[in-house]
C-alpha positions as CSV (number, residue, x, y, z in Angstrom):
1,M,-1.5,-60.7,-67.6
2,R,-0.4,-59.7,-64.2
3,T,0.0,-62.1,-61.6
4,I,-2.9,-62.6,-59.0
5,Q,-2.5,-62.7,-55.0
6,H,-4.7,-63.5,-52.5
7,S,-4.0,-59.8,-50.9
8,I,-0.7,-57.5,-51.3
9,F,-1.1,-54.8,-48.7
10,N,-3.3,-56.7,-46.2
11,S,-1.1,-56.3,-43.7
12,Y,-0.4,-52.7,-44.2
13,F,-3.8,-52.4,-44.0
14,S,-4.7,-54.5,-39.8
15,K,-1.8,-51.9,-38.5
16,F,-3.1,-48.9,-39.8
17,F,-7.0,-50.5,-38.9
18,K,-5.3,-50.5,-35.3
19,A,-3.9,-46.9,-35.7
20,L,-7.7,-46.0,-36.7
21,S,-9.2,-47.6,-33.7
22,K,-7.6,-45.5,-31.8
23,E,-9.3,-42.5,-32.8
24,D,-12.9,-40.8,-32.0
25,L,-14.4,-43.1,-35.2
26,S,-18.2,-44.3,-35.4
27,P,-17.5,-47.8,-36.3
28,I,-19.7,-47.5,-39.3
29,T,-17.4,-45.1,-40.0
30,I,-14.0,-48.0,-39.4
31,K,-16.4,-50.3,-40.8
32,G,-16.6,-48.8,-43.8
33,Y,-12.7,-47.8,-44.8
34,K,-12.2,-51.1,-44.1
35,Q,-14.6,-52.3,-47.1
36,D,-13.4,-49.2,-49.5
37,L,-9.6,-50.7,-48.6
38,N,-10.3,-53.9,-49.2
39,A,-11.8,-53.4,-52.7
40,F,-8.1,-52.0,-53.3
41,D,-6.7,-54.5,-52.3
42,A,-8.8,-56.7,-54.4
43,W,-7.6,-54.4,-57.6
44,A,-4.1,-53.9,-56.7
45,S,-4.3,-58.0,-55.7
46,E,-4.5,-58.2,-59.9
47,Y,-3.0,-55.3,-60.9
48,F,0.6,-55.5,-59.6
49,D,2.8,-58.8,-59.4
50,R,3.5,-60.5,-56.3
51,R,6.9,-58.4,-56.2
52,T,4.7,-55.2,-55.4
53,N,7.3,-53.3,-52.2
54,I,4.1,-50.7,-50.8
55,A,7.1,-48.5,-51.0
56,K,6.9,-47.8,-54.8
57,L,3.7,-47.2,-54.7
58,S,3.1,-44.0,-57.0
59,N,0.1,-41.7,-58.2
60,I,0.3,-43.7,-61.6
61,D,-1.2,-46.8,-59.4
62,I,-3.9,-45.0,-57.7
63,I,-4.9,-43.1,-61.5
64,A,-5.1,-46.6,-62.0
65,F,-7.2,-47.9,-58.8
66,R,-9.8,-44.3,-60.2
67,Q,-9.7,-45.3,-63.5
68,H,-11.0,-48.8,-63.2
69,M,-13.3,-48.0,-60.9
70,I,-14.7,-45.2,-63.6
71,K,-14.4,-47.4,-66.5
72,V,-14.6,-51.3,-66.1
73,V,-16.9,-51.1,-62.4
74,R,-18.8,-48.3,-63.5
75,L,-19.1,-47.1,-59.7
76,N,-20.7,-43.6,-59.4
77,A,-18.8,-40.7,-58.6
78,N,-19.7,-40.5,-54.7
79,T,-18.4,-44.1,-53.8
80,V,-15.8,-43.0,-56.6
81,N,-14.2,-40.7,-54.0
82,R,-15.5,-42.4,-50.9
83,R,-12.8,-44.9,-51.6
84,L,-9.8,-42.4,-52.6
85,E,-10.6,-40.6,-49.6
86,A,-10.2,-44.0,-47.8
87,L,-6.9,-44.6,-49.7
88,R,-5.6,-41.3,-49.0
89,K,-6.4,-41.3,-45.1
90,F,-4.4,-44.8,-45.2
91,L,-1.0,-43.3,-47.2
92,K,-1.0,-40.5,-44.7
93,W,-0.5,-42.5,-42.5
94,A,2.0,-44.7,-44.3
95,I,4.0,-41.9,-45.2
96,R,4.3,-41.1,-41.9
97,Q,4.9,-44.5,-40.4
98,K,7.9,-43.8,-43.0
99,I,6.2,-47.0,-45.2
100,I,5.5,-44.7,-48.1
101,K,8.3,-42.0,-49.1
102,N,7.1,-40.5,-52.3
103,P,4.3,-38.3,-51.2
104,T,3.0,-37.8,-54.5
105,V,0.9,-40.4,-54.4
106,L,-1.6,-38.2,-52.2
107,E,-1.9,-35.7,-55.5
108,V,-4.5,-37.7,-57.1
109,K,-8.4,-36.3,-57.4
110,T,-11.3,-36.9,-56.8
111,I,-13.9,-36.5,-60.0
112,K,-15.6,-33.3,-59.3
113,T,-19.0,-32.9,-59.4
114,V,-22.3,-30.9,-59.2
115,R,-24.6,-31.3,-57.0
116,N,-27.9,-30.5,-58.3
117,R,-30.2,-31.6,-55.1
118,R,-31.2,-31.8,-51.8
119,P,-29.7,-33.8,-49.6
120,L,-31.8,-36.1,-48.1
121,G,-33.5,-35.9,-44.8
122,L,-36.2,-37.6,-42.4
123,I,-40.0,-37.2,-43.4
124,E,-42.4,-36.3,-40.8
125,S,-43.5,-39.7,-39.7
126,E,-39.4,-40.9,-39.9
127,V,-39.4,-38.8,-37.2
128,H,-42.4,-39.8,-35.2
129,S,-41.1,-43.1,-35.0
130,L,-37.2,-42.0,-34.1
131,L,-38.4,-39.8,-30.9
132,R,-40.5,-42.9,-30.2
133,A,-37.5,-45.3,-30.6
134,A,-36.2,-42.7,-28.2
135,G,-38.2,-42.4,-25.4
136,E,-38.8,-45.5,-25.3
137,T,-34.5,-46.9,-24.6
138,K,-34.0,-48.8,-21.7
139,H,-31.7,-48.8,-19.4
140,G,-32.2,-44.6,-17.6
141,L,-32.0,-43.5,-21.2
142,A,-35.2,-42.5,-22.6
143,K,-35.2,-38.9,-21.5
144,R,-31.6,-38.4,-22.8
145,N,-31.9,-40.0,-26.5
146,Y,-35.4,-38.4,-26.5
147,A,-34.0,-34.9,-25.9
148,L,-30.8,-35.5,-28.4
149,V,-33.4,-36.2,-31.1
150,Q,-35.5,-32.5,-30.3
151,L,-33.0,-30.2,-29.9
152,M,-31.2,-31.7,-33.3
153,V,-34.8,-32.0,-35.7
154,Q,-35.5,-28.8,-33.4
155,A,-32.4,-26.5,-33.7
156,G,-30.4,-28.8,-36.6
157,L,-26.6,-28.3,-34.9
158,R,-23.9,-29.8,-35.8
159,V,-22.7,-33.3,-34.0
160,S,-19.9,-31.6,-32.3
161,E,-21.5,-28.9,-31.4
162,V,-24.1,-31.4,-29.8
163,A,-21.2,-33.3,-27.8
164,E,-19.5,-29.1,-26.3
165,L,-22.9,-28.2,-24.9
166,Q,-22.1,-27.8,-20.8
167,I,-25.7,-26.9,-18.9
168,R,-25.0,-23.2,-19.0
169,D,-25.1,-22.9,-22.9
170,I,-28.5,-23.9,-22.5
171,E,-31.8,-20.7,-21.5
172,L,-35.1,-22.5,-20.9
173,K,-37.4,-19.9,-19.9
174,E,-41.3,-21.0,-20.0
175,R,-41.8,-19.1,-23.2
176,S,-38.6,-18.7,-24.8
177,G,-35.2,-19.9,-24.7
178,N,-31.7,-21.0,-26.8
179,V,-28.5,-22.0,-26.6
180,R,-26.0,-20.9,-27.7
181,I,-22.7,-22.2,-29.2
182,Q,-19.9,-21.8,-27.6
183,Q,-17.1,-22.2,-30.3
184,G,-19.5,-23.2,-33.7
185,K,-17.1,-24.2,-37.4
186,G,-14.5,-22.0,-37.7
187,G,-14.5,-20.2,-34.3
188,K,-17.8,-18.3,-34.1
189,Q,-20.4,-18.2,-31.9
190,R,-23.5,-18.4,-31.8
191,E,-27.4,-18.5,-30.1
192,V,-29.7,-20.6,-32.0
193,P,-33.9,-19.7,-30.5
194,L,-35.3,-23.6,-28.8
195,N,-39.4,-23.7,-29.5
196,A,-41.5,-25.1,-27.4
197,T,-40.8,-28.8,-28.2
198,A,-36.9,-28.5,-27.8
199,R,-37.5,-26.4,-24.5
200,R,-40.0,-29.4,-22.7
201,A,-37.7,-32.7,-23.9
202,I,-34.5,-30.6,-22.5
203,R,-36.5,-30.0,-19.8
204,A,-37.7,-33.9,-19.1
205,Y,-34.0,-34.8,-19.5
206,L,-32.2,-32.6,-16.7
207,N,-34.8,-33.4,-14.3
208,T,-34.0,-36.8,-13.7
209,R,-30.4,-35.6,-12.7
210,D,-29.9,-34.5,-9.4
211,G,-27.8,-31.3,-8.0
212,V,-26.9,-30.4,-11.3
213,K,-23.9,-27.3,-11.9
214,K,-23.7,-24.9,-15.0
215,N,-20.3,-26.5,-16.1
216,E,-21.2,-29.5,-16.2
217,P,-22.2,-31.2,-19.1
218,L,-25.6,-30.7,-21.1
219,F,-25.2,-34.8,-22.0
220,L,-23.9,-37.2,-20.7
221,S,-23.0,-41.1,-21.4
222,T,-23.0,-43.9,-19.8
223,E,-20.8,-43.6,-17.9
224,G,-21.4,-40.2,-16.2
225,G,-19.0,-38.1,-17.9
226,G,-19.6,-35.6,-20.8
227,I,-21.4,-37.5,-24.7
228,S,-18.8,-37.7,-27.0
229,V,-18.9,-37.1,-30.8
230,R,-18.8,-41.3,-31.6
231,A,-21.9,-42.0,-29.0
232,I,-23.9,-40.2,-30.4
233,Q,-23.4,-41.0,-34.0
234,T,-24.0,-44.4,-32.8
235,T,-26.7,-43.5,-30.6
236,M,-28.7,-42.2,-34.6
237,N,-27.5,-45.1,-35.7
238,S,-29.1,-47.8,-33.0
239,L,-32.3,-45.8,-32.7
240,G,-33.0,-45.0,-36.7
241,R,-32.6,-49.3,-36.8
242,R,-35.0,-49.9,-34.0
243,A,-37.2,-47.4,-36.3
244,K,-36.9,-48.9,-39.0
245,I,-36.4,-45.9,-41.2
246,K,-34.3,-47.6,-44.1
247,R,-34.8,-44.4,-47.1
248,V,-32.2,-42.6,-45.3
249,K,-30.1,-42.7,-42.7
250,A,-31.2,-41.5,-39.3
251,T,-27.6,-39.9,-38.6
252,P,-27.2,-36.3,-36.6
253,H,-26.3,-35.4,-40.2
254,S,-29.8,-35.9,-41.4
255,L,-31.3,-34.6,-38.8
256,R,-29.1,-31.3,-38.8
257,H,-31.0,-32.1,-43.3
258,T,-33.8,-32.3,-42.3
259,F,-34.1,-29.4,-39.8
260,A,-33.0,-27.4,-42.7
261,I,-35.7,-28.8,-45.4
262,S,-38.4,-28.2,-42.8
263,Y,-37.5,-25.1,-41.9
264,L,-37.4,-23.5,-45.5
265,K,-40.5,-25.1,-46.3
266,E,-42.7,-23.5,-43.1
267,N,-40.5,-20.8,-44.2
268,P,-40.0,-20.2,-48.2
269,G,-37.5,-17.3,-49.1
270,K,-35.7,-17.2,-45.3
271,I,-32.4,-18.2,-46.7
272,V,-30.2,-15.8,-44.9
273,E,-31.5,-16.1,-42.0
274,L,-31.6,-20.2,-42.3
275,A,-27.6,-19.5,-43.1
276,T,-27.6,-17.5,-39.3
277,L,-29.2,-20.6,-37.6
278,L,-26.9,-23.4,-39.0
279,G,-24.1,-20.6,-38.9
280,H,-22.7,-21.5,-42.6
281,D,-20.2,-18.3,-43.8
282,S,-21.9,-18.7,-47.2
283,L,-25.2,-19.3,-48.9
284,D,-23.8,-21.0,-51.5
285,T,-23.8,-23.5,-48.3
286,T,-27.3,-22.6,-47.3
287,A,-28.8,-22.2,-50.9
288,I,-27.9,-26.3,-51.5
289,Y,-31.1,-27.1,-49.4
290,T,-33.7,-24.3,-51.8
291,R,-32.3,-26.9,-54.9
292,P,-35.3,-29.9,-55.8
293,S,-35.4,-33.6,-53.7
294,K,-34.5,-36.2,-56.3
295,D,-38.8,-36.8,-55.8
296,D,-39.8,-33.1,-56.7
297,L,-37.5,-33.4,-59.8
298,A,-39.9,-37.2,-60.2
299,D,-43.2,-35.8,-59.8
300,D,-43.3,-32.8,-61.7
301,L,-42.0,-35.6,-64.9
302,E,-44.7,-37.1,-64.0
303,K,-47.6,-33.8,-64.9
304,S,-45.5,-33.5,-68.3
305,K,-48.1,-33.1,-71.1
306,F,-46.0,-35.5,-73.1
307,N,-46.1,-38.6,-70.2
308,I,-49.4,-39.5,-72.3
309,Y,-47.3,-42.8,-74.5
């Protein structure tokens, strides 16, 4: 049996986390990295002896960790892959720092998964609760946060696209409007129509600002500059907690899912149109929203004629 040591890699992880803090990552993302790498450190403390040198870490060791998660701890594929991705990010940093010189540690593959259910989005009552929480935000941020939520729910933009918007990218008319994405994923431009609800929310927010110029950011941070991706993520997480939404996390990405699911519910079969709105290159990416949800499958099985016992 191998010698148990409290921690082998913790000192290296501490340096890595300091480097992470300089990146534009949300506190929740960094917390996730810490939890996943602490899980690896706990396993490594039993797997290795106290003389182990991190420079000798190999792909065989990473495979052993992966098998431990699958066979011993019996984690689901998503958790295993998430921990491997966190470990891969650390290993890339360690290689850049010349702490590890063996690049084969990056060759370990994640588990292939088949996504047979559509992503989770917010239901109508949860959207209303989130909007209520946004409208009750203090420190003069109520109209900004309300407009942020409405824009993402009504237009399905990526968080990076929202953060990069300038006032000149928004066209607001009495009966129509649109938002222009100057550089979406893959460097592509697109225009997304804005419905009356989104237009009213954005107009109400802009009316709180004096002397706005077209080249100013659409959404301002509390410091007065453009809002960052991290700030939007933090805002949505905070609003979700205040709205007491627990079924699914309120994040910019879940709001994008909410838009897509709602669109197909109201416009069955319009997958090409949805792909255009979302800025997807492939219909295969958009097709995930046509798949049944977990609740849909459960309801179908409850209706089985054999469900009589």
